[in-house]
C-alpha positions as CSV (number, residue, x, y, z in Angstrom):
1,M,0.0,0.0,0.0
2,I,1.3,3.5,-0.9
3,K,2.2,5.6,2.1
4,T,0.7,9.0,2.8
5,K,4.0,10.8,2.2
6,E,4.4,9.1,-1.2
7,I,0.9,10.1,-2.1
8,L,1.5,13.7,-1.1
9,D,4.7,13.8,-3.0
10,Y,2.9,12.6,-6.1
11,V,0.2,15.2,-5.8
12,K,2.8,18.0,-5.1
13,N,4.9,17.0,-8.1
14,H,2.2,16.3,-10.7
15,P,2.5,18.7,-13.6
16,S,-1.2,19.5,-13.6
17,G,-1.1,21.1,-10.2
18,K,-4.5,19.8,-9.4
19,V,-6.4,16.9,-7.7
20,K,-9.8,15.5,-8.5
21,I,-12.2,14.9,-5.5
22,A,-15.5,13.1,-5.7
23,V,-18.4,12.1,-3.3
24,A,-21.5,10.0,-4.0
25,D,-25.0,11.4,-3.7
26,I,-28.0,9.4,-2.8
27,D,-28.6,8.3,-6.5
28,G,-25.1,7.1,-6.9
29,V,-24.1,10.0,-9.0
30,L,-20.5,11.2,-8.3
31,R,-20.3,14.9,-7.5
32,G,-16.9,16.4,-7.4
33,K,-14.4,19.2,-8.2
34,Y,-10.8,19.9,-9.0
35,I,-8.8,21.5,-6.2
36,A,-5.3,23.0,-6.3
37,A,-2.6,20.6,-5.3
38,E,-1.2,23.0,-2.7
39,K,-4.6,23.1,-1.0
40,F,-4.9,19.3,-0.9
41,A,-2.1,18.8,1.7
42,S,-4.1,20.8,4.2
43,L,-7.2,18.7,3.6
44,I,-5.6,15.4,4.5
45,E,-5.8,16.4,8.2
46,G,-8.6,18.9,7.8
47,R,-12.0,19.0,6.0
48,L,-13.3,20.0,2.7
49,G,-16.5,22.1,2.6
50,F,-19.0,20.8,0.1
51,C,-22.4,22.3,-0.4
52,D,-25.0,20.0,1.2
53,V,-27.3,20.4,-1.7
54,T,-25.6,17.2,-2.8
55,F,-28.3,15.5,-0.6
56,G,-30.9,18.2,-1.3
57,W,-31.6,17.6,-5.0
58,D,-32.4,14.8,-7.3
59,A,-30.4,13.3,-10.2
60,G,-31.6,16.2,-12.4
61,D,-30.5,18.9,-9.9
62,V,-34.0,19.8,-8.9
63,A,-34.3,20.7,-5.2
64,Y,-36.5,18.5,-3.0
65,D,-39.4,20.3,-1.5
66,N,-40.0,18.0,1.4
67,G,-36.6,17.2,2.9
68,K,-35.5,17.8,6.5
69,Y,-31.7,17.4,6.1
70,T,-31.3,20.4,3.9
71,G,-33.3,22.8,1.8
72,W,-34.3,26.4,1.4
73,H,-35.2,26.3,5.1
74,T,-31.5,25.7,6.0
75,G,-29.9,27.9,3.4
76,Y,-27.9,25.0,1.9
77,P,-24.7,25.4,4.0
78,D,-21.5,23.5,3.4
79,A,-21.3,20.0,4.7
80,Q,-17.9,18.6,5.8
81,V,-16.1,16.0,3.7
82,K,-13.2,14.0,4.9
83,I,-10.9,12.7,2.2
84,D,-10.2,9.0,2.3
85,I,-6.5,8.8,1.5
86,T,-6.7,5.0,0.9
87,T,-8.9,5.7,-2.3
88,F,-5.9,7.3,-4.1
89,R,-5.9,6.6,-7.8
90,K,-4.4,8.0,-11.0
91,I,-6.8,8.8,-13.8
92,P,-5.1,7.3,-16.9
93,W,-7.4,9.1,-19.4
94,E,-6.6,12.4,-17.7
95,N,-2.8,12.3,-17.7
96,D,-2.7,10.4,-14.4
97,V,-4.3,13.2,-12.4
98,P,-4.5,12.2,-8.8
99,F,-8.0,11.2,-7.6
100,F,-9.7,10.6,-4.2
101,L,-13.1,9.8,-2.8
102,G,-14.5,11.4,0.3
103,D,-17.0,10.8,3.1
104,F,-19.5,13.2,4.6
105,I,-19.2,13.8,8.4
106,D,-21.2,16.0,10.7
107,D,-20.0,18.8,13.0
108,Q,-19.1,16.4,15.7
109,E,-16.8,14.5,13.3
110,K,-19.2,11.6,13.2
111,P,-20.5,9.9,10.0
112,N,-23.3,11.9,8.3
113,Y,-26.4,9.7,8.3
114,V,-27.4,10.7,4.7
115,C,-24.0,9.6,3.2
116,P,-24.3,6.3,1.4
117,R,-20.6,5.4,1.8
118,Q,-20.8,6.0,5.5
119,L,-23.8,3.7,5.7
120,L,-21.8,0.9,4.1
121,K,-18.9,1.6,6.5
122,K,-21.2,1.3,9.5
123,L,-22.7,-2.0,8.3
124,T,-19.2,-3.3,7.5
125,A,-18.1,-2.6,11.0
126,E,-21.2,-4.4,12.4
127,C,-20.3,-7.4,10.2
128,K,-16.7,-7.5,11.5
129,N,-17.9,-7.1,15.1
130,A,-20.0,-10.2,14.5
131,G,-16.8,-12.1,13.4
132,F,-17.2,-11.9,9.6
133,S,-15.2,-10.3,6.8
134,P,-17.5,-9.5,3.8
135,F,-16.2,-9.9,0.3
136,F,-18.4,-8.6,-2.6
137,A,-18.3,-7.9,-6.3
138,Q,-20.8,-6.2,-8.6
139,E,-21.2,-6.9,-12.3
140,F,-22.9,-4.5,-14.8
141,E,-24.7,-4.6,-18.1
142,W,-25.1,-1.3,-20.1
143,F,-26.1,0.0,-23.5
144,N,-23.6,2.0,-25.7
145,F,-24.8,4.5,-28.3
146,A,-23.0,6.2,-31.2
147,E,-24.2,9.5,-29.7
148,T,-23.1,12.5,-27.7
149,P,-24.9,14.4,-24.9
150,E,-25.7,17.0,-27.5
151,S,-27.1,14.6,-30.1
152,I,-29.4,12.8,-27.7
153,Q,-30.9,16.2,-26.7
154,E,-31.3,17.2,-30.3
155,K,-33.1,13.9,-31.0
156,G,-35.3,14.2,-28.0
157,F,-33.9,11.0,-26.6
158,A,-35.5,9.0,-29.5
159,N,-34.1,7.0,-32.4
160,L,-30.7,6.6,-30.8
161,K,-28.1,4.7,-32.8
162,P,-26.7,1.7,-31.0
163,L,-22.9,1.2,-31.1
164,T,-23.4,-2.1,-32.9
165,P,-26.5,-3.7,-34.4
166,G,-28.4,-6.9,-33.5
167,M,-28.8,-9.3,-30.6
168,F,-25.4,-10.7,-30.3
169,G,-24.4,-11.9,-26.8
170,Y,-20.9,-13.3,-26.1
171,S,-19.9,-12.4,-29.6
172,I,-16.3,-12.7,-30.5
173,L,-17.2,-11.0,-33.8
174,R,-18.8,-8.0,-32.3
175,S,-16.0,-7.6,-29.8
176,S,-13.7,-6.8,-32.8
177,L,-16.1,-4.1,-34.0
178,K,-15.4,-0.9,-32.2
179,N,-12.5,-2.8,-30.6
180,E,-10.6,0.4,-29.7
181,F,-13.4,1.2,-27.2
182,M,-13.5,-2.2,-25.7
183,T,-9.7,-2.4,-25.4
184,D,-9.6,1.0,-23.8
185,L,-12.3,-0.1,-21.3
186,F,-10.4,-3.2,-20.2
187,D,-6.9,-1.5,-20.1
188,L,-7.8,1.9,-18.6
189,L,-10.2,0.5,-16.0
190,N,-7.5,-1.9,-14.7
191,K,-5.0,1.0,-14.6
192,F,-7.5,3.0,-12.6
193,D,-7.5,0.2,-10.0
194,I,-10.9,-1.3,-11.1
195,P,-9.8,-4.8,-11.9
196,I,-11.9,-6.3,-14.6
197,E,-12.5,-10.1,-14.4
198,G,-14.4,-10.3,-17.7
199,L,-15.7,-8.1,-20.5
200,H,-18.0,-9.2,-23.3
201,T,-20.9,-8.2,-25.5
202,E,-24.4,-9.0,-24.0
203,T,-27.6,-9.8,-25.9
204,G,-29.0,-6.5,-27.4
205,P,-27.7,-3.9,-29.7
206,G,-24.5,-2.2,-28.4
207,V,-24.8,-3.9,-25.0
208,Y,-21.6,-4.8,-23.0
209,E,-21.3,-6.6,-19.7
210,A,-18.3,-6.4,-17.3
211,A,-17.6,-8.4,-14.1
212,I,-15.4,-6.6,-11.5
213,M,-13.0,-8.6,-9.4
214,Y,-14.3,-9.4,-5.9
215,A,-12.8,-7.4,-3.0
216,P,-13.5,-6.4,0.6
217,I,-16.9,-4.8,0.5
218,L,-16.1,-1.1,0.8
219,K,-13.4,-1.4,-1.9
220,A,-15.9,-3.4,-4.0
221,A,-18.4,-0.6,-3.7
222,D,-15.8,2.1,-4.5
223,Q,-14.7,0.1,-7.6
224,A,-18.4,-0.3,-8.7
225,I,-19.3,3.4,-8.4
226,L,-16.1,4.4,-10.1
227,F,-16.7,1.8,-12.8
228,K,-19.9,3.4,-13.9
229,T,-18.5,7.0,-14.1
230,S,-15.3,5.7,-15.7
231,V,-17.1,3.8,-18.4
232,K,-19.1,7.0,-19.3
233,E,-15.9,9.1,-19.4
234,I,-13.9,6.6,-21.5
235,A,-17.0,6.4,-23.8
236,Y,-16.9,10.2,-24.2
237,K,-13.4,9.9,-25.5
238,H,-14.7,7.6,-28.3
239,G,-17.7,9.7,-29.2
240,I,-19.9,7.1,-27.4
241,L,-22.7,7.6,-24.8
242,A,-23.1,4.8,-22.2
243,T,-26.2,4.4,-20.1
244,F,-26.8,2.3,-17.0
245,M,-30.6,2.6,-17.1
246,A,-32.2,-0.5,-15.9
247,K,-34.6,-0.7,-18.9
248,F,-33.8,1.3,-22.0
249,N,-36.4,-0.2,-24.3
250,E,-39.5,-2.3,-23.6
251,N,-38.5,-4.6,-26.5
252,L,-35.0,-5.3,-25.3
253,P,-33.6,-6.9,-22.2
254,G,-32.9,-4.8,-19.1
255,C,-29.5,-4.1,-17.6
256,S,-28.5,-5.8,-14.3
257,G,-26.1,-4.9,-11.6
258,H,-25.9,-8.4,-9.9
259,V,-24.1,-8.5,-6.5
260,H,-21.9,-11.4,-5.6
261,Q,-21.2,-11.9,-1.9
262,S,-19.6,-14.1,0.6
263,L,-18.5,-14.0,4.3
264,W,-15.0,-15.0,5.3
265,D,-13.3,-15.2,8.7
266,L,-11.5,-12.2,10.0
267,D,-8.1,-13.4,8.7
268,N,-9.6,-13.6,5.1
269,K,-8.5,-17.2,4.8
270,T,-11.7,-19.2,5.1
271,N,-14.8,-18.8,3.1
272,L,-17.6,-19.3,5.7
273,F,-20.2,-20.0,3.0
274,Y,-18.5,-23.3,2.1
275,D,-19.1,-26.6,3.9
276,E,-17.4,-29.7,2.6
277,Q,-19.8,-32.0,4.5
278,D,-23.1,-30.5,3.3
279,Q,-24.8,-32.1,0.4
280,D,-24.9,-28.8,-1.5
281,K,-21.6,-27.6,-0.1
282,M,-23.5,-24.8,1.6
283,S,-22.7,-23.9,5.2
284,E,-25.3,-23.1,7.9
285,T,-24.0,-19.5,7.8
286,M,-24.7,-19.3,4.0
287,K,-28.2,-20.8,4.5
288,S,-29.0,-18.3,7.3
289,Y,-27.7,-15.4,5.1
290,I,-30.0,-16.5,2.3
291,A,-32.9,-16.8,4.7
292,G,-32.2,-13.3,5.9
293,Q,-32.2,-11.8,2.4
294,L,-35.4,-13.5,1.5
295,Y,-37.0,-12.1,4.6
296,C,-35.6,-8.5,4.5
297,L,-35.1,-7.5,0.9
298,P,-38.8,-6.8,0.3
299,H,-38.6,-4.2,3.1
300,I,-35.6,-2.4,1.5
301,L,-36.3,-3.0,-2.1
302,P,-35.8,0.6,-3.2
303,M,-32.1,0.4,-2.3
304,I,-31.6,-2.2,-5.1
305,A,-34.4,-1.0,-7.4
306,P,-34.2,2.8,-6.8
307,T,-35.9,4.4,-9.9
308,I,-39.2,4.4,-11.7
309,N,-37.4,2.7,-14.5
310,S,-36.0,-0.1,-12.3
311,Y,-39.4,-1.8,-12.2
312,K,-39.7,-1.9,-15.9
313,R,-36.8,-4.4,-15.8
314,L,-38.4,-6.6,-13.1
315,V,-40.9,-8.3,-15.3
316,E,-41.5,-11.9,-16.2
317,G,-39.3,-13.6,-18.8
318,A,-36.8,-10.7,-19.1
319,W,-33.8,-12.2,-17.2
320,A,-34.7,-10.3,-14.0
321,P,-36.5,-11.8,-11.0
322,T,-40.1,-11.0,-9.9
323,T,-40.6,-13.5,-7.1
324,V,-39.0,-13.9,-3.6
325,T,-37.2,-17.1,-4.4
326,W,-33.8,-18.7,-4.3
327,G,-32.2,-21.6,-6.2
328,I,-28.9,-23.3,-6.9
329,D,-27.4,-21.9,-10.1
330,N,-30.9,-20.8,-11.2
331,R,-31.0,-17.5,-13.2
332,T,-34.8,-17.2,-12.8
333,T,-34.7,-16.7,-9.0
334,A,-34.1,-13.6,-7.0
335,L,-31.2,-15.2,-5.2
336,R,-28.8,-17.6,-7.0
337,A,-26.7,-19.7,-4.8
338,L,-23.4,-20.7,-6.3
339,P,-21.8,-23.4,-4.1
340,G,-18.8,-25.2,-5.2
341,S,-15.2,-24.6,-4.3
342,K,-13.8,-23.3,-1.0
343,K,-12.8,-20.1,-2.7
344,A,-15.7,-19.4,-5.1
345,T,-18.8,-20.4,-3.1
346,R,-21.0,-17.3,-3.0
347,L,-24.5,-15.8,-3.3
348,E,-25.6,-13.8,-6.3
349,T,-28.5,-11.3,-5.7
350,R,-30.1,-10.9,-9.1
351,I,-32.8,-8.3,-8.3
352,V,-30.1,-5.5,-8.4
353,G,-30.2,-3.4,-11.6
354,S,-27.4,-1.5,-13.2
355,D,-29.1,1.8,-12.2
356,T,-28.3,1.3,-8.5
357,N,-26.1,3.3,-6.1
358,P,-23.4,0.6,-5.3
359,Y,-23.0,1.7,-1.7
360,L,-26.8,1.3,-1.1
361,A,-27.1,-1.9,-3.1
362,L,-24.3,-3.6,-1.3
363,S,-25.5,-2.2,2.0
364,A,-29.0,-3.7,1.4
365,C,-27.5,-7.1,0.6
366,L,-25.1,-7.2,3.6
367,A,-27.7,-5.9,6.1
368,S,-30.4,-8.3,5.1
369,G,-28.1,-11.3,4.9
370,L,-26.4,-10.5,8.2
371,Y,-29.8,-10.2,9.8
372,G,-30.4,-13.9,9.0
373,V,-27.0,-14.9,10.3
374,K,-27.3,-12.9,13.6
375,N,-30.7,-14.4,14.2
376,K,-29.7,-17.9,13.2
377,M,-32.5,-18.0,10.7
378,K,-33.3,-21.4,9.1
379,L,-33.6,-21.7,5.3
380,E,-36.9,-23.4,5.5
381,Q,-38.0,-22.3,2.0
382,P,-36.9,-25.0,-0.5
383,P,-34.8,-24.0,-3.5
384,T,-36.7,-23.3,-6.7
385,N,-36.1,-25.8,-9.4
386,G,-37.0,-24.7,-12.9
387,N,-39.0,-21.5,-13.7
388,G,-38.8,-19.1,-10.7
389,Y,-41.3,-16.7,-12.3
390,I,-44.1,-19.1,-11.5
391,D,-43.0,-20.0,-8.0
392,L,-45.3,-17.8,-5.9
393,S,-44.8,-19.7,-2.7
394,N,-43.0,-16.8,-0.9
395,G,-44.7,-14.0,-2.7
396,T,-43.6,-11.4,-5.3
397,L,-41.6,-8.3,-5.3
398,S,-43.3,-4.9,-5.2
399,R,-44.4,-3.9,-8.7
400,N,-43.4,-0.2,-8.7
401,L,-41.3,2.3,-6.8
402,F,-44.2,3.9,-4.9
403,E,-45.4,0.6,-3.5
404,A,-41.8,-0.5,-2.6
405,T,-41.1,2.9,-1.0
406,Q,-44.2,2.9,1.2
407,K,-43.3,-0.6,2.4
408,M,-39.8,0.6,3.3
409,K,-41.0,3.9,4.8
410,N,-43.3,2.1,7.2
411,S,-41.0,-0.8,8.0
412,D,-39.6,-1.1,11.5
413,L,-37.3,-3.8,10.1
414,A,-35.8,-1.4,7.6
415,K,-35.3,1.2,10.4
416,A,-33.6,-1.3,12.6
417,L,-31.3,-2.5,9.8
418,L,-30.3,0.9,8.4
419,G,-31.2,3.6,11.0
420,A,-34.5,5.6,11.2
421,N,-32.9,8.8,10.0
422,F,-31.4,7.3,6.9
423,V,-34.7,5.5,6.1
424,E,-36.7,8.8,6.5
425,H,-34.3,10.7,4.2
426,F,-34.0,8.0,1.6
427,T,-37.7,7.2,1.3
428,M,-38.4,10.9,1.0
429,T,-36.1,11.0,-2.1
430,R,-37.9,8.0,-3.6
431,E,-41.3,9.6,-2.9
432,W,-40.0,12.7,-4.7
433,E,-39.0,10.5,-7.7
434,C,-42.6,9.1,-7.8
435,K,-44.0,12.6,-7.6
436,Q,-41.9,13.9,-10.5
437,Y,-43.0,10.9,-12.6
438,A,-46.7,11.2,-11.7
439,K,-46.9,14.7,-13.3
440,A,-45.0,13.8,-16.5
441,V,-46.7,13.2,-19.8
442,T,-45.0,10.2,-21.5
443,D,-44.7,9.0,-25.1
444,W,-47.0,6.1,-24.2
445,E,-49.8,8.4,-23.2
446,L,-49.4,10.5,-26.4
447,K,-49.5,7.5,-28.6
448,R,-52.4,6.0,-26.8
449,Y,-54.7,9.0,-26.2
450,L,-53.7,12.0,-28.4
451,E,-55.8,11.0,-31.4
452,T,-58.2,8.5,-30.1
453,I,-59.6,10.0,-26.9
């Protein structure tokens, strides 16, 4: 690991004379700024003032009108950000400019309850106090278009040109088309300390999928959130626009952000999900973890399906789950257990879409699974064999964001897992999202009603 002095020397001697700093908002959008290199040294021990509107507006920079944390009633003061020196990276597509992530803290130097990264850190500490070391990884699917931010505005977000044509998953042929972009993705992401385990085309025009190497959970979340922004930035360099919308088109598959997870001992030497003596090689810890997720996830679903669009992906027969089910290597269930070797045994949560905030998605998975472990829950629900879409034995997921948000807002379980203050703020932001959608006139409405009604 690079020492602080070496990092400060690098910053001081970099010819650009600047540093890039970023923080994550509630939607998983990175907000940031450049600061002078000479100012950075004082921030390592001090704090950076960052306008708290970061948690007072939505993904489109429209201010919430019903928030308590900040708003017109508070005057939008600065919040305090502490730079995490361990997140140091060099941006290879920006002349190796130094980069860091930060955490929001309050006036008493304690974690700020609205900060997604701080929530994950809190849950990670609880996990380690229980004797477990969580290792996670997220994988993403996303669409790429031969467009620019200007061109999609001019086209009214319609008739966009995909990077490549046709439904061509795992295509060696398509990976050679626009290969400069795919090569840059693989090489530059790895150089940016986002180790890519695999990169390939997915079914759908211009769709790619990437699996990020597993890591301790906080590092995994950092890698995931930086992956999404990095892909967009590298795409810009090639005249390409990348989107992580969960469902771009009703006639095409949606885009997942599946989360892979396992619990290890505190020495990181033993995978506690693996049991050689069990028929399925699944330990009691893994079974309790699965039971906890099955029980808890419906209460915190907006954390892994956070947008109006998320629920357009969660439909039958579209490679995304709709039922509260689990199975062994079954891609039609919400939870896909992958037992096998001592090293690779893990659980894949398939509800998660590519539109998620990784800090919140990983927090939801860990908190719900750990609930099952702490309470020694028994996995009484049998695994689903075959089509998980028709297995209604344990119910279905909420069908839309409003329904899911109301369930979370009124859930004592969600408040116990995540903290009442966080749940209040987060569900407020999801209610706001529903409110904005409710007043919008969509293309579907125009096509259905404009002439005939």
